[in-house]
VEXVEX-413274 format. One record per atom (N, C-alpha, C): residue in one letter; x, y, z; residue number from 1. Coordinates in Angstrom, 2 decimals. Layout:
+------+---------+---------+---------+-----+
| code |       u |       v |       w | pos |
+------+---------+---------+---------+-----+
|    A |       X |       Y |       Z | NUM |
...
+------+---------+---------+---------+-----+
END
This chain:
+------+---------+---------+---------+-----+
| code |       u |       v |       w | pos |
+------+---------+---------+---------+-----+
|    X |   13.45 |   12.96 |  -19.48 |   1 |
|    X |   14.19 |   13.59 |  -18.35 |   1 |
|    X |   15.63 |   13.02 |  -18.39 |   1 |
|    X |   16.49 |   14.00 |  -18.14 |   2 |
|    X |   17.91 |   13.58 |  -18.43 |   2 |
|    X |   18.45 |   13.03 |  -17.23 |   2 |
|    X |   19.44 |   12.23 |  -17.40 |   3 |
|    X |   20.11 |   11.47 |  -16.29 |   3 |
|    X |   20.47 |   12.22 |  -15.07 |   3 |
|    X |   20.84 |   13.40 |  -15.15 |   4 |
|    X |   21.12 |   14.33 |  -14.03 |   4 |
|    X |   19.68 |   14.63 |  -13.33 |   4 |
|    X |   18.73 |   15.03 |  -14.13 |   5 |
|    X |   17.54 |   15.49 |  -13.29 |   5 |
|    X |   17.09 |   14.19 |  -12.63 |   5 |
|    X |   17.09 |   13.01 |  -13.32 |   6 |
|    X |   16.43 |   11.67 |  -12.76 |   6 |
|    X |   17.15 |   11.55 |  -11.22 |   6 |
|    X |   18.45 |   11.77 |  -11.21 |   7 |
|    X |   19.36 |   11.42 |   -9.83 |   7 |
|    X |   18.97 |   12.40 |   -9.13 |   7 |
|    X |   18.56 |   13.85 |   -9.41 |   8 |
|    X |   18.13 |   14.76 |   -8.38 |   8 |
|    X |   16.82 |   14.26 |   -7.79 |   8 |
|    X |   15.85 |   13.75 |   -8.62 |   9 |
|    X |   14.55 |   13.47 |   -8.08 |   9 |
|    X |   14.69 |   12.22 |   -7.15 |   9 |
|    X |   15.63 |   11.34 |   -7.57 |  10 |
|    X |   16.00 |   10.06 |   -6.70 |  10 |
|    X |   16.28 |   10.64 |   -5.48 |  10 |
|    X |   17.43 |   11.63 |   -5.30 |  11 |
|    X |   17.85 |   11.95 |   -3.94 |  11 |
|    X |   16.78 |   12.72 |   -3.24 |  11 |
|    X |   15.95 |   13.58 |   -3.82 |  12 |
|    X |   14.57 |   14.21 |   -3.19 |  12 |
|    X |   13.62 |   13.16 |   -2.62 |  12 |
|    X |   13.54 |   12.08 |   -3.39 |  13 |
|    X |   12.59 |   11.13 |   -2.80 |  13 |
|    X |   13.24 |   10.45 |   -1.44 |  13 |
|    X |   14.33 |   10.47 |   -1.23 |  14 |
|    X |   14.80 |    9.93 |   -0.11 |  14 |
|    X |   14.57 |   10.92 |    1.11 |  14 |
|    X |   14.29 |   12.24 |    0.72 |  15 |
|    X |   13.79 |   12.97 |    1.84 |  15 |
|    X |   12.48 |   13.22 |    2.31 |  15 |
|    X |   11.76 |   12.17 |    1.60 |  16 |
|    X |   10.12 |   12.37 |    1.64 |  16 |
|    X |   10.21 |   11.53 |    3.10 |  16 |
|    X |    9.44 |   12.04 |    4.10 |  17 |
|    X |    9.26 |   11.60 |    5.40 |  17 |
|    X |    8.20 |   10.70 |    5.65 |  17 |
|    X |    8.17 |    9.72 |    6.54 |  18 |
|    X |    7.05 |    8.93 |    6.78 |  18 |
|    X |    6.74 |    8.91 |    8.12 |  18 |
|    X |    5.84 |    9.35 |    8.74 |  19 |
|    X |    5.69 |    9.21 |   10.16 |  19 |
|    X |    5.58 |    7.85 |   10.61 |  19 |
|    X |    6.07 |    7.68 |   12.00 |  20 |
|    X |    5.81 |    6.07 |   12.43 |  20 |
|    X |    4.29 |    5.61 |   12.37 |  20 |
|    X |    3.52 |    6.65 |   12.60 |  21 |
|    X |    2.17 |    6.06 |   12.70 |  21 |
|    X |    1.52 |    5.62 |   11.49 |  21 |
|    X |    2.09 |    6.03 |   10.33 |  22 |
|    X |    1.91 |    5.63 |    9.14 |  22 |
|    X |    2.77 |    4.40 |    8.68 |  22 |
|    X |    3.62 |    4.06 |    9.16 |  23 |
|    X |    4.68 |    2.84 |    9.16 |  23 |
|    X |    3.70 |    1.58 |    9.56 |  23 |
|    X |    3.34 |    1.72 |   10.63 |  24 |
|    X |    2.74 |    0.70 |   11.39 |  24 |
|    X |    1.46 |    0.11 |   10.42 |  24 |
|    X |    0.52 |    0.86 |   10.17 |  25 |
|    X |   -0.51 |    0.36 |    9.11 |  25 |
|    X |   -0.01 |   -0.19 |    7.92 |  25 |
|    X |    1.01 |    0.31 |    7.37 |  26 |
|    X |    1.46 |   -0.26 |    6.17 |  26 |
|    X |    2.07 |   -1.70 |    6.45 |  26 |
|    X |    2.76 |   -1.81 |    7.40 |  27 |
|    X |    3.11 |   -3.38 |    7.84 |  27 |
|    X |    2.05 |   -4.32 |    8.11 |  27 |
|    X |    1.01 |   -3.67 |    8.94 |  28 |
|    X |   -0.09 |   -4.42 |    9.19 |  28 |
|    X |   -0.92 |   -4.91 |    8.18 |  28 |
|    X |   -1.02 |   -4.03 |    7.20 |  29 |
|    X |   -1.85 |   -4.29 |    6.03 |  29 |
|    X |   -1.15 |   -5.36 |    5.28 |  29 |
|    X |    0.15 |   -5.50 |    5.04 |  30 |
|    X |    0.90 |   -6.40 |    4.25 |  30 |
|    X |    0.99 |   -7.61 |    5.06 |  30 |
|    X |    1.03 |   -7.63 |    6.28 |  31 |
|    X |    1.17 |   -8.86 |    7.20 |  31 |
|    X |   -0.27 |   -9.52 |    7.23 |  31 |
|    X |   -1.32 |   -8.76 |    7.13 |  32 |
|    X |   -2.56 |   -9.29 |    7.17 |  32 |
|    X |   -2.76 |  -10.22 |    5.88 |  32 |
|    X |   -2.19 |   -9.75 |    4.80 |  33 |
|    X |   -2.41 |  -10.66 |    3.59 |  33 |
|    X |   -1.73 |  -12.03 |    3.74 |  33 |
|    X |   -0.95 |  -12.38 |    4.74 |  34 |
|    X |   -0.30 |  -13.57 |    4.88 |  34 |
|    X |   -1.17 |  -14.36 |    5.59 |  34 |
|    X |   -1.94 |  -13.77 |    6.22 |  35 |
|    X |   -3.07 |  -14.46 |    7.22 |  35 |
|    X |   -4.43 |  -14.76 |    6.38 |  35 |
|    X |   -4.74 |  -14.18 |    5.36 |  36 |
|    X |   -5.81 |  -14.41 |    4.59 |  36 |
|    X |   -6.27 |  -15.93 |    4.30 |  36 |
|    X |   -7.17 |  -16.57 |    4.56 |  37 |
|    X |   -7.38 |  -17.96 |    4.06 |  37 |
|    X |   -7.59 |  -17.93 |    2.70 |  37 |
|    X |   -8.21 |  -16.89 |    2.14 |  38 |
|    X |   -8.50 |  -16.99 |    0.81 |  38 |
|    X |   -7.33 |  -16.71 |   -0.15 |  38 |
|    X |   -6.07 |  -16.50 |    0.34 |  39 |
|    X |   -4.85 |  -16.32 |   -0.47 |  39 |
|    X |   -3.92 |  -17.57 |   -0.17 |  39 |
|    X |   -3.43 |  -17.96 |   -1.20 |  40 |
|    X |   -2.61 |  -19.27 |   -1.44 |  40 |
|    X |   -1.17 |  -18.56 |   -0.98 |  40 |
|    X |   -1.02 |  -17.29 |   -1.38 |  41 |
|    X |    0.34 |  -16.52 |   -1.11 |  41 |
|    X |    0.04 |  -15.06 |   -0.93 |  41 |
|    X |    0.39 |  -14.45 |    0.26 |  42 |
|    X |    0.28 |  -13.28 |    0.72 |  42 |
|    X |    1.41 |  -12.25 |    0.25 |  42 |
|    X |    1.30 |  -11.11 |    0.44 |  43 |
|    X |    2.39 |  -10.25 |    0.25 |  43 |
|    X |    3.53 |  -10.32 |    1.04 |  43 |
|    X |    4.84 |  -10.19 |    0.31 |  44 |
|    X |    5.85 |  -10.55 |    1.04 |  44 |
|    X |    6.46 |   -9.26 |    1.71 |  44 |
|    X |    7.64 |   -9.36 |    2.52 |  45 |
|    X |    8.29 |   -8.13 |    3.12 |  45 |
|    X |    8.83 |   -7.21 |    2.19 |  45 |
|    X |    9.12 |   -7.62 |    0.97 |  46 |
|    X |    9.56 |   -6.79 |   -0.07 |  46 |
|    X |    8.47 |   -6.07 |   -0.72 |  46 |
|    X |    7.34 |   -6.73 |   -0.65 |  47 |
|    X |    6.09 |   -5.96 |   -1.06 |  47 |
|    X |    5.88 |   -4.52 |   -0.31 |  47 |
|    X |    6.24 |   -4.69 |    0.90 |  48 |
|    X |    6.01 |   -3.67 |    1.80 |  48 |
|    X |    7.21 |   -2.47 |    1.49 |  48 |
|    X |    8.41 |   -3.04 |    1.14 |  49 |
|    X |    9.19 |   -2.05 |    0.68 |  49 |
|    X |    8.77 |   -1.21 |   -0.56 |  49 |
|    X |    8.14 |   -1.86 |   -1.53 |  50 |
|    X |    7.73 |   -1.43 |   -2.71 |  50 |
|    X |    6.50 |   -0.49 |   -2.60 |  50 |
|    X |    5.60 |   -0.89 |   -1.63 |  51 |
|    X |    4.60 |    0.17 |   -1.19 |  51 |
|    X |    4.99 |    1.28 |   -0.63 |  51 |
|    X |    6.10 |    1.20 |    0.23 |  52 |
|    X |    6.67 |    2.42 |    0.85 |  52 |
|    X |    7.37 |    3.40 |   -0.16 |  52 |
|    X |    8.20 |    2.75 |   -1.14 |  53 |
|    X |    8.58 |    3.59 |   -2.07 |  53 |
|    X |    7.78 |    4.16 |   -2.96 |  53 |
|    X |    6.56 |    3.34 |   -3.51 |  54 |
|    X |    5.50 |    4.04 |   -4.17 |  54 |
|    X |    4.89 |    5.27 |   -3.47 |  54 |
|    X |    4.55 |    5.01 |   -2.05 |  55 |
|    X |    3.98 |    5.91 |   -1.33 |  55 |
|    X |    4.71 |    7.43 |   -1.27 |  55 |
|    X |    6.00 |    7.15 |   -1.21 |  56 |
|    X |    7.14 |    8.21 |   -1.03 |  56 |
|    X |    6.98 |    9.09 |   -2.68 |  56 |
|    X |    7.02 |    8.18 |   -3.59 |  57 |
|    X |    7.11 |    8.95 |   -4.95 |  57 |
|    X |    5.60 |    9.67 |   -5.07 |  57 |
|    X |    4.49 |    9.32 |   -4.77 |  58 |
|    X |    3.48 |    9.80 |   -4.97 |  58 |
|    X |    3.27 |   11.16 |   -3.97 |  58 |
|    X |    3.95 |   11.12 |   -2.99 |  59 |
|    X |    4.06 |   12.31 |   -2.23 |  59 |
|    X |    4.96 |   13.50 |   -2.80 |  59 |
|    X |    6.11 |   12.89 |   -3.41 |  60 |
|    X |    6.99 |   13.70 |   -3.98 |  60 |
|    X |    6.26 |   14.45 |   -5.24 |  60 |
|    X |    5.41 |   13.58 |   -6.15 |  61 |
|    X |    4.98 |   14.25 |   -7.47 |  61 |
|    X |    3.68 |   15.30 |   -7.07 |  61 |
|    X |    3.25 |   15.06 |   -5.96 |  62 |
|    X |    2.30 |   15.76 |   -5.35 |  62 |
|    X |    2.69 |   17.13 |   -4.57 |  62 |
|    X |    4.07 |   17.05 |   -4.40 |  63 |
|    X |    4.59 |   18.35 |   -3.87 |  63 |
|    X |    4.73 |   18.18 |   -2.48 |  63 |
|    X |    4.84 |   17.19 |   -1.80 |  64 |
|    X |    4.94 |   17.09 |   -0.38 |  64 |
|    X |    6.29 |   16.37 |    0.10 |  64 |
|    X |    6.64 |   16.55 |    1.24 |  65 |
|    X |    7.80 |   15.81 |    1.68 |  65 |
|    X |    7.57 |   14.95 |    2.75 |  65 |
|    X |    6.30 |   14.64 |    2.68 |  66 |
|    X |    5.78 |   13.50 |    3.76 |  66 |
|    X |    4.63 |   12.69 |    2.99 |  66 |
|    X |    4.53 |   11.43 |    3.69 |  67 |
|    X |    3.53 |   10.50 |    3.01 |  67 |
|    X |    2.31 |   10.57 |    3.93 |  67 |
|    X |    0.97 |   10.57 |    3.39 |  68 |
|    X |   -0.10 |   10.72 |    4.15 |  68 |
|    X |   -1.02 |    9.22 |    4.07 |  68 |
|    X |   -1.93 |    9.26 |    4.92 |  69 |
|    X |   -2.58 |    7.93 |    4.97 |  69 |
|    X |   -3.29 |    7.67 |    3.38 |  69 |
|    X |   -3.77 |    8.61 |    2.81 |  70 |
|    X |   -4.54 |    8.50 |    1.31 |  70 |
|    X |   -3.31 |    7.84 |    0.67 |  70 |
|    X |   -2.12 |    8.02 |    0.69 |  71 |
|    X |   -1.06 |    7.39 |   -0.46 |  71 |
|    X |   -1.06 |    5.96 |   -0.13 |  71 |
|    X |   -1.30 |    5.53 |    1.18 |  72 |
|    X |   -1.21 |    4.15 |    1.35 |  72 |
|    X |   -2.49 |    3.57 |    0.86 |  72 |
|    X |   -3.73 |    4.31 |    0.96 |  73 |
|    X |   -5.03 |    3.80 |    0.65 |  73 |
|    X |   -5.28 |    3.55 |   -0.83 |  73 |
|    X |   -4.66 |    4.62 |   -1.50 |  74 |
|    X |   -4.49 |    4.67 |   -3.19 |  74 |
|    X |   -3.56 |    3.64 |   -3.64 |  74 |
|    X |   -2.48 |    3.38 |   -3.24 |  75 |
|    X |   -1.44 |    2.68 |   -3.84 |  75 |
|    X |   -1.36 |    1.15 |   -3.32 |  75 |
|    X |   -2.00 |    0.71 |   -2.27 |  76 |
|    X |   -1.87 |   -0.39 |   -1.71 |  76 |
|    X |   -2.21 |   -1.52 |   -2.80 |  76 |
|    X |   -3.65 |   -1.23 |   -3.50 |  77 |
|    X |   -4.11 |   -2.36 |   -4.38 |  77 |
|    X |   -3.20 |   -2.42 |   -5.48 |  77 |
|    X |   -2.61 |   -1.24 |   -6.24 |  78 |
|    X |   -1.90 |   -1.54 |   -7.53 |  78 |
|    X |   -0.55 |   -2.03 |   -7.32 |  78 |
|    X |   -0.06 |   -1.81 |   -5.84 |  79 |
|    X |    1.35 |   -2.15 |   -5.76 |  79 |
|    X |    1.49 |   -3.70 |   -5.39 |  79 |
|    X |    0.36 |   -3.86 |   -4.47 |  80 |
|    X |    0.41 |   -5.36 |   -3.86 |  80 |
|    X |   -0.40 |   -6.54 |   -4.72 |  80 |
|    X |   -1.55 |   -6.15 |   -5.29 |  81 |
|    X |   -2.21 |   -7.07 |   -5.95 |  81 |
|    X |   -1.65 |   -8.23 |   -6.84 |  81 |
|    X |   -0.65 |   -7.92 |   -7.63 |  82 |
|    X |    0.02 |   -8.85 |   -8.60 |  82 |
|    X |    1.11 |   -9.64 |   -7.66 |  82 |
|    X |    1.16 |   -9.36 |   -6.55 |  83 |
|    X |    2.31 |  -10.13 |   -5.74 |  83 |
|    X |    1.46 |  -11.11 |   -4.65 |  83 |
|    X |    0.22 |  -11.38 |   -4.99 |  84 |
|    X |   -0.53 |  -12.39 |   -4.13 |  84 |
|    X |   -1.13 |  -13.13 |   -5.17 |  84 |
|    X |   -1.58 |  -14.49 |   -4.64 |  85 |
|    X |   -2.22 |  -15.39 |   -5.18 |  85 |
|    X |   -3.36 |  -15.86 |   -4.43 |  85 |
|    X |   -4.35 |  -16.06 |   -5.26 |  86 |
|    X |   -5.63 |  -16.47 |   -4.73 |  86 |
|    X |   -5.50 |  -18.00 |   -4.50 |  86 |
|    X |   -6.27 |  -18.78 |   -3.33 |  87 |
|    X |   -6.41 |  -19.99 |   -3.30 |  87 |
|    X |   -7.15 |  -20.62 |   -4.20 |  87 |
|    X |   -7.21 |  -21.88 |   -4.59 |  88 |
|    X |   -8.07 |  -22.48 |   -5.67 |  88 |
|    X |   -9.06 |  -22.54 |   -5.33 |  88 |
|    X |   -9.71 |  -22.42 |   -3.91 |  89 |
|    X |  -11.12 |  -22.49 |   -3.56 |  89 |
|    X |  -11.82 |  -20.84 |   -4.03 |  89 |
|    X |  -11.12 |  -20.01 |   -3.80 |  90 |
|    X |  -11.21 |  -18.60 |   -3.93 |  90 |
|    X |  -11.56 |  -18.34 |   -5.45 |  90 |
|    X |  -10.46 |  -18.85 |   -6.09 |  91 |
|    X |  -10.68 |  -18.78 |   -7.63 |  91 |
|    X |  -11.81 |  -19.50 |   -8.15 |  91 |
|    X |  -12.39 |  -20.58 |   -7.64 |  92 |
|    X |  -13.51 |  -21.36 |   -8.03 |  92 |
|    X |  -14.71 |  -20.52 |   -7.61 |  92 |
|    X |  -14.81 |  -19.66 |   -6.43 |  93 |
|    X |  -15.93 |  -19.09 |   -6.14 |  93 |
|    X |  -15.79 |  -17.56 |   -6.82 |  93 |
|    X |  -14.69 |  -17.39 |   -7.54 |  94 |
|    X |  -15.09 |  -16.02 |   -8.29 |  94 |
|    X |  -14.32 |  -14.97 |   -7.72 |  94 |
|    X |  -13.80 |  -15.07 |   -6.47 |  95 |
|    X |  -13.33 |  -13.84 |   -5.64 |  95 |
|    X |  -12.09 |  -13.20 |   -6.48 |  95 |
|    X |  -11.94 |  -11.97 |   -6.34 |  96 |
|    X |  -10.90 |  -11.27 |   -6.83 |  96 |
|    X |  -10.15 |  -10.67 |   -5.61 |  96 |
|    X |   -8.64 |  -10.50 |   -5.76 |  97 |
|    X |   -7.79 |   -9.94 |   -5.02 |  97 |
|    X |   -8.28 |   -8.63 |   -4.66 |  97 |
|    X |   -8.71 |   -7.91 |   -5.60 |  98 |
|    X |   -8.86 |   -6.41 |   -5.60 |  98 |
|    X |  -10.10 |   -6.44 |   -4.31 |  98 |
|    X |  -10.98 |   -7.26 |   -4.59 |  99 |
|    X |  -12.03 |   -7.37 |   -3.49 |  99 |
|    X |  -11.50 |   -7.44 |   -2.02 |  99 |
|    X |  -10.76 |   -8.31 |   -1.89 | 100 |
|    X |   -9.86 |   -8.75 |   -0.68 | 100 |
|    X |   -9.15 |   -7.48 |   -0.21 | 100 |
|    X |   -8.57 |   -6.92 |   -1.10 | 101 |
|    X |   -7.69 |   -5.73 |   -0.55 | 101 |
|    X |   -8.70 |   -4.57 |   -0.26 | 101 |
|    X |   -9.82 |   -4.15 |   -0.65 | 102 |
|    X |  -10.73 |   -3.22 |   -0.44 | 102 |
|    X |  -11.22 |   -3.59 |    1.15 | 102 |
|    X |  -11.46 |   -4.83 |    1.13 | 103 |
|    X |  -12.11 |   -5.38 |    2.53 | 103 |
|    X |  -11.14 |   -4.78 |    3.76 | 103 |
|    X |   -9.87 |   -5.50 |    3.19 | 104 |
|    X |   -8.93 |   -5.37 |    4.15 | 104 |
|    X |   -8.56 |   -3.99 |    4.55 | 104 |
|    X |   -8.55 |   -3.08 |    3.62 | 105 |
|    X |   -8.19 |   -1.48 |    3.87 | 105 |
|    X |   -9.14 |   -0.90 |    4.65 | 105 |
|    X |  -10.47 |   -1.31 |    4.25 | 106 |
|    X |  -11.77 |   -0.67 |    5.06 | 106 |
|    X |  -11.76 |   -1.17 |    6.40 | 106 |
|    X |  -11.27 |   -2.39 |    6.78 | 107 |
|    X |  -11.15 |   -2.96 |    8.13 | 107 |
|    X |  -10.02 |   -2.65 |    8.82 | 107 |
|    X |   -9.13 |   -1.91 |    8.41 | 108 |
|    X |   -7.88 |   -1.66 |    9.17 | 108 |
|    X |   -7.81 |   -0.12 |    9.56 | 108 |
|    X |   -7.61 |    0.30 |   10.78 | 109 |
|    X |   -7.58 |    1.65 |   11.19 | 109 |
|    X |   -6.32 |    2.29 |   10.58 | 109 |
|    X |   -6.24 |    3.38 |    9.79 | 110 |
|    X |   -5.27 |    4.16 |    9.38 | 110 |
|    X |   -5.24 |    5.44 |   10.08 | 110 |
|    X |   -4.34 |    5.82 |   10.94 | 111 |
|    X |   -4.40 |    7.24 |   11.69 | 111 |
|    X |   -4.63 |    8.16 |   10.50 | 111 |
|    X |   -5.48 |    9.26 |   10.90 | 112 |
|    X |   -5.81 |   10.19 |    9.80 | 112 |
|    X |   -6.57 |    9.95 |    8.78 | 112 |
|    X |   -7.18 |    8.78 |    8.65 | 113 |
|    X |   -8.19 |    8.47 |    7.65 | 113 |
|    X |   -9.48 |    8.01 |    8.05 | 113 |
|    X |  -10.56 |    8.47 |    7.45 | 114 |
|    X |  -11.88 |    8.33 |    7.83 | 114 |
|    X |  -12.09 |    7.02 |    7.34 | 114 |
|    X |  -12.90 |    6.07 |    8.06 | 115 |
|    X |  -13.25 |    4.73 |    7.41 | 115 |
|    X |  -14.40 |    4.88 |    6.22 | 115 |
|    X |  -14.48 |    4.37 |    5.32 | 116 |
|    X |  -15.31 |    4.33 |    4.31 | 116 |
|    X |  -16.60 |    4.57 |    4.90 | 116 |
|    X |  -17.49 |    5.39 |    4.19 | 117 |
|    X |  -18.91 |    5.53 |    4.77 | 117 |
|    X |  -19.05 |    6.59 |    6.01 | 117 |
|    X |  -18.00 |    6.99 |    6.56 | 118 |
|    X |  -17.67 |    7.80 |    7.79 | 118 |
|    X |  -18.32 |    9.27 |    7.49 | 118 |
|    X |  -18.89 |    9.93 |    8.33 | 119 |
|    X |  -19.44 |   11.52 |    8.13 | 119 |
|    X |  -18.58 |   12.25 |    9.20 | 119 |
|    X |  -17.90 |   11.25 |   10.22 | 120 |
|    X |  -17.12 |   12.18 |   10.98 | 120 |
|    X |  -15.73 |   12.63 |   10.72 | 120 |
+------+---------+---------+---------+-----+
END
């Protein structure tokens, strides 16, 4: 991809919209990581910025000019996992950050997204 094309794509990504109702769950999910006793270090506010940018990029690649709840659900683990540290006790118990992320995402209502196992 040429430098010009790359610049054009970057400008397009700035035009991807995210409704306020999707912003709040992203913030809530990142904030929740700071309160988990299983983590020594939760995700930072900068992690939220990276999650938001990743969701915008996914929307753009998929031909949308808006972020949907599934973008958040699919990207939260790969974007945030390496930004958090397990507590010593959690490591000894064999816990994984990915398990905590799944539990957290499934326990947080995200507008427009059905809970796991829901038929409604």
